[in-house]
Residue frames as a rotation matrix with the C-alpha (Angstrom) as fourth column:
MET 1
0.103 0.524 -0.845 -99.39
0.993 -0.108 0.054 43.73
-0.063 -0.845 -0.531 -58.24
GLU 2
-0.056 0.081 0.995 -100.56
0.323 -0.941 0.095 47.33
0.945 0.327 0.027 -58.28
LEU 3
-0.715 -0.311 -0.626 -99.73
0.696 -0.236 -0.678 49.52
0.063 -0.920 0.386 -55.40
SER 4
0.506 0.862 0.032 -102.21
0.859 -0.507 0.068 51.90
0.075 -0.007 -0.997 -54.02
GLU 5
0.498 -0.169 0.851 -101.62
0.240 -0.916 -0.322 55.64
0.833 0.364 -0.416 -54.04
ARG 6
0.907 -0.030 0.419 -100.88
-0.416 -0.206 0.886 55.60
0.060 -0.978 -0.200 -50.43
HIS 7
0.629 -0.710 0.318 -98.15
0.478 0.675 0.562 52.99
-0.613 -0.201 0.764 -50.83
ARG 8
0.379 -0.466 0.799 -96.61
0.783 -0.298 -0.546 55.13
0.493 0.833 0.252 -53.75
ILE 9
0.614 -0.151 0.774 -96.40
-0.294 -0.955 0.047 58.09
0.732 -0.256 -0.631 -51.58
TYR 10
0.891 -0.297 0.343 -94.83
-0.291 0.207 0.934 56.10
-0.348 -0.932 0.099 -48.75
TRP 11
0.492 -0.701 0.517 -92.19
0.808 0.588 0.028 54.63
-0.323 0.404 0.856 -51.08
ASN 12
0.448 -0.280 0.849 -91.46
0.553 -0.660 -0.509 57.93
0.703 0.697 -0.141 -52.57
ARG 13
0.753 -0.155 0.639 -90.98
-0.541 -0.698 0.468 59.60
0.374 -0.699 -0.610 -49.18
ASN 14
0.766 -0.540 0.350 -88.79
0.050 0.592 0.805 56.65
-0.641 -0.599 0.480 -48.12
ARG 15
0.395 -0.653 0.646 -86.60
0.911 0.187 -0.368 56.92
0.119 0.734 0.669 -51.26
GLY 16
0.581 -0.139 0.802 -86.44
0.089 -0.969 -0.232 60.58
0.809 0.206 -0.550 -50.88
LEU 17
0.894 -0.227 0.387 -85.15
-0.430 -0.188 0.883 60.11
-0.128 -0.956 -0.265 -47.24
THR 18
0.602 -0.669 0.436 -82.64
0.561 0.743 0.365 57.36
-0.568 0.025 0.822 -48.40
ILE 19
0.399 -0.493 0.773 -81.29
0.790 -0.242 -0.563 59.58
0.465 0.836 0.293 -51.16
ALA 20
0.726 -0.170 0.667 -80.93
-0.351 -0.925 0.146 62.66
0.592 -0.340 -0.731 -48.94
LEU 21
0.801 -0.417 0.430 -79.09
-0.405 0.153 0.901 60.64
-0.442 -0.896 -0.046 -46.26
LEU 22
0.605 -0.581 0.545 -76.91
0.717 0.695 -0.055 58.92
-0.346 0.424 0.837 -48.91
LEU 23
0.489 -0.375 0.788 -75.86
0.463 -0.653 -0.599 62.23
0.739 0.658 -0.146 -50.38
THR 24
0.775 -0.249 0.580 -75.03
-0.602 -0.570 0.559 63.51
0.192 -0.783 -0.592 -46.95
TRP 25
0.782 -0.467 0.413 -72.96
0.180 0.804 0.567 60.31
-0.597 -0.369 0.712 -46.46
PHE 26
0.539 -0.452 0.711 -71.19
0.821 0.093 -0.563 60.95
0.189 0.887 0.421 -49.76
GLY 27
0.571 -0.322 0.755 -70.42
-0.086 -0.938 -0.335 64.62
0.817 0.126 -0.563 -48.88
VAL 28
0.841 -0.283 0.462 -69.12
-0.512 -0.138 0.848 63.73
-0.176 -0.949 -0.261 -45.50
THR 29
0.708 -0.527 0.470 -66.92
0.408 0.848 0.338 60.91
-0.577 -0.048 0.815 -46.69
PHE 30
0.240 -0.688 0.685 -65.24
0.954 0.037 -0.297 62.88
0.179 0.725 0.665 -49.39
SER 31
0.508 -0.105 0.855 -65.42
0.169 -0.961 -0.218 66.47
0.845 0.255 -0.471 -48.36
VAL 32
0.956 -0.136 0.259 -64.33
-0.291 -0.363 0.885 66.39
-0.026 -0.922 -0.387 -44.65
PRO 33
0.408 -0.879 0.246 -61.00
0.634 0.467 0.616 64.56
-0.657 -0.096 0.748 -45.36
PHE 34
0.220 -0.344 0.913 -60.41
0.917 -0.247 -0.314 66.55
0.333 0.906 0.261 -48.33
PHE 35
0.553 0.041 0.832 -60.83
-0.072 -0.993 0.097 70.01
0.830 -0.114 -0.546 -46.54
ALA 36
0.974 -0.226 0.027 -59.11
-0.005 0.098 0.995 68.65
-0.227 -0.969 0.094 -43.27
ARG 37
0.427 -0.867 0.258 -55.80
0.888 0.348 -0.301 68.54
0.171 0.357 0.918 -45.17
SER 38
0.115 -0.391 0.913 -55.56
0.266 -0.873 -0.408 72.23
0.957 0.290 0.004 -44.89
VAL 39
0.877 0.169 0.450 -55.84
-0.368 -0.366 0.855 72.28
0.309 -0.915 -0.259 -41.07
THR 40
0.293 -0.906 -0.306 -52.34
-0.074 0.298 -0.952 72.29
0.953 0.301 0.020 -39.70
PHE 41
-0.101 -0.274 0.957 -52.46
-0.933 -0.307 -0.186 72.33
0.345 -0.911 -0.224 -35.96
THR 42
-0.477 -0.153 -0.865 -52.04
-0.016 0.986 -0.165 69.34
0.879 -0.065 -0.473 -33.79
VAL 43
0.381 0.630 0.676 -54.01
-0.820 -0.108 0.563 67.92
0.428 -0.769 0.475 -30.92
LEU 44
0.664 -0.217 0.716 -52.21
-0.464 0.632 0.621 65.57
-0.587 -0.744 0.319 -28.42
GLY 45
-0.297 -0.936 0.188 -49.39
-0.325 0.284 0.902 65.17
-0.898 0.207 -0.389 -30.89
TRP 46
-0.338 0.307 0.890 -51.63
0.798 0.595 0.098 64.03
-0.499 0.743 -0.446 -33.75
PRO 47
-0.985 0.077 0.155 -52.77
0.033 -0.794 0.607 66.41
0.170 0.603 0.780 -36.68
PHE 48
-0.552 0.829 -0.093 -56.14
-0.500 -0.418 -0.759 67.85
-0.668 -0.372 0.645 -36.27
SER 49
-0.153 0.453 -0.878 -57.12
-0.983 0.023 0.183 66.54
0.103 0.891 0.442 -39.61
PHE 50
-0.815 -0.211 -0.540 -56.60
-0.171 0.978 -0.122 62.96
0.553 -0.007 -0.833 -38.48
TYR 51
-0.817 0.561 -0.133 -59.28
0.245 0.130 -0.961 63.50
-0.522 -0.818 -0.243 -35.73
MET 52
-0.315 0.798 -0.513 -61.63
-0.751 -0.541 -0.380 65.14
-0.581 0.265 0.769 -38.11
ALA 53
-0.261 0.080 -0.962 -61.38
-0.831 0.488 0.266 62.37
0.491 0.869 -0.061 -40.65
ALA 54
-0.782 -0.149 -0.605 -61.09
0.057 0.950 -0.308 59.37
0.620 -0.275 -0.735 -38.29
GLN 55
-0.797 0.416 -0.438 -63.56
0.571 0.283 -0.771 60.46
-0.197 -0.864 -0.463 -35.46
GLY 56
-0.609 0.605 -0.514 -65.68
-0.427 -0.795 -0.431 63.21
-0.669 -0.043 0.742 -36.77
CYS 57
-0.573 0.345 -0.743 -66.96
-0.707 0.249 0.662 61.06
0.413 0.905 0.102 -39.71
LEU 58
-0.757 0.274 -0.593 -67.84
0.425 0.896 -0.128 58.17
0.496 -0.349 -0.795 -37.49
VAL 59
-0.707 0.570 -0.419 -69.97
0.287 -0.310 -0.907 60.45
-0.646 -0.761 0.056 -35.28
ILE 60
-0.512 0.541 -0.667 -71.73
-0.757 -0.651 0.053 61.74
-0.405 0.533 0.743 -38.39
TYR 61
-0.617 0.205 -0.760 -72.33
-0.405 0.745 0.530 58.23
0.674 0.635 -0.376 -39.66
LEU 62
-0.783 0.417 -0.462 -73.96
0.617 0.613 -0.494 57.18
0.078 -0.672 -0.737 -36.40
LEU 63
-0.562 0.644 -0.519 -76.10
-0.222 -0.722 -0.656 60.37
-0.797 -0.253 0.549 -36.43
LEU 64
-0.513 0.320 -0.797 -77.21
-0.850 -0.057 0.524 59.38
0.123 0.946 0.301 -39.99
ILE 65
-0.766 0.253 -0.591 -78.21
0.192 0.967 0.165 55.89
0.614 0.013 -0.789 -38.81
TYR 66
-0.768 0.442 -0.464 -80.06
0.483 -0.076 -0.872 57.37
-0.420 -0.894 -0.155 -35.91
LEU 67
-0.634 0.467 -0.616 -81.96
-0.509 -0.852 -0.123 59.80
-0.582 0.235 0.778 -38.13
TYR 68
-0.592 0.336 -0.733 -82.82
-0.584 0.448 0.677 57.20
0.556 0.829 -0.069 -40.73
ALA 69
-0.771 0.307 -0.558 -84.20
0.452 0.881 -0.139 54.77
0.448 -0.359 -0.818 -38.04
ASN 70
-0.623 0.551 -0.555 -86.26
0.391 -0.395 -0.831 57.46
-0.678 -0.735 0.031 -36.27
ARG 71
-0.496 0.499 -0.711 -87.66
-0.739 -0.673 0.042 59.07
-0.457 0.546 0.702 -39.35
LEU 72
-0.695 0.264 -0.669 -88.57
-0.369 0.669 0.646 55.74
0.618 0.695 -0.367 -40.99
ARG 73
-0.800 0.428 -0.420 -90.31
0.600 0.554 -0.577 54.68
-0.014 -0.714 -0.700 -37.67
LYS 74
-0.479 0.630 -0.611 -92.43
-0.155 -0.746 -0.648 57.79
-0.864 -0.216 0.455 -37.82
LEU 75
-0.503 0.334 -0.797 -93.05
-0.864 -0.188 0.466 57.34
0.006 0.924 0.384 -41.58
ASP 76
-0.860 0.215 -0.463 -94.10
0.108 0.963 0.247 53.54
0.499 0.163 -0.851 -40.95
ARG 77
-0.707 0.581 -0.404 -96.48
0.580 0.149 -0.801 54.60
-0.405 -0.800 -0.442 -38.27
GLU 78
-0.458 0.508 -0.729 -98.03
-0.468 -0.835 -0.288 57.41
-0.756 0.210 0.621 -40.34
TYR 79
-0.438 0.212 -0.874 -98.57
-0.860 0.183 0.476 55.01
0.261 0.960 0.102 -43.16
GLY 80
0.528 0.652 0.544 -99.77
-0.795 0.605 0.046 52.02
-0.299 -0.457 0.838 -41.05
VAL 81
0.734 -0.237 -0.636 -96.94
-0.267 0.761 -0.592 49.76
0.624 0.604 0.495 -42.08
ASP 82
-0.124 -0.701 0.702 -95.08
-0.946 -0.131 -0.297 49.49
0.300 -0.701 -0.647 -38.77
GLU 83
-0.458 -0.105 -0.883 -94.34
-0.026 0.994 -0.105 46.15
0.889 -0.025 -0.458 -37.22
ALA 84
0.646 0.728 0.229 -96.74
-0.348 0.014 0.937 45.11
0.679 -0.685 0.262 -34.50
GLU 85
-0.410 -0.681 0.606 -95.02
-0.872 0.099 -0.479 44.63
0.266 -0.725 -0.635 -31.08
ASP 86
-0.490 0.248 -0.836 -95.35
0.127 0.969 0.213 41.14
0.863 -0.002 -0.506 -29.68
GLU 87
-0.020 0.570 0.821 -97.87
-0.714 -0.584 0.388 40.75
0.700 -0.579 0.418 -27.10
């Protein structure tokens, strides 16, 4: 089955978005905890690096999901492949 040029562009943009967000995810997952080790002060009796790794990463993950959903919705509408709402 041959895809049209419009579909190829759509999938290339979708793939680019996915790769960019996965690279961001990878960077956050491995760089924030790595660099947080050098932070030595405490917050409420816990090391600040704990908060950066445990809470900060979760907030960024939620932001990545939100960005992906919104951007893909716009991309779907732009290329006419969005799901029709039930009437």
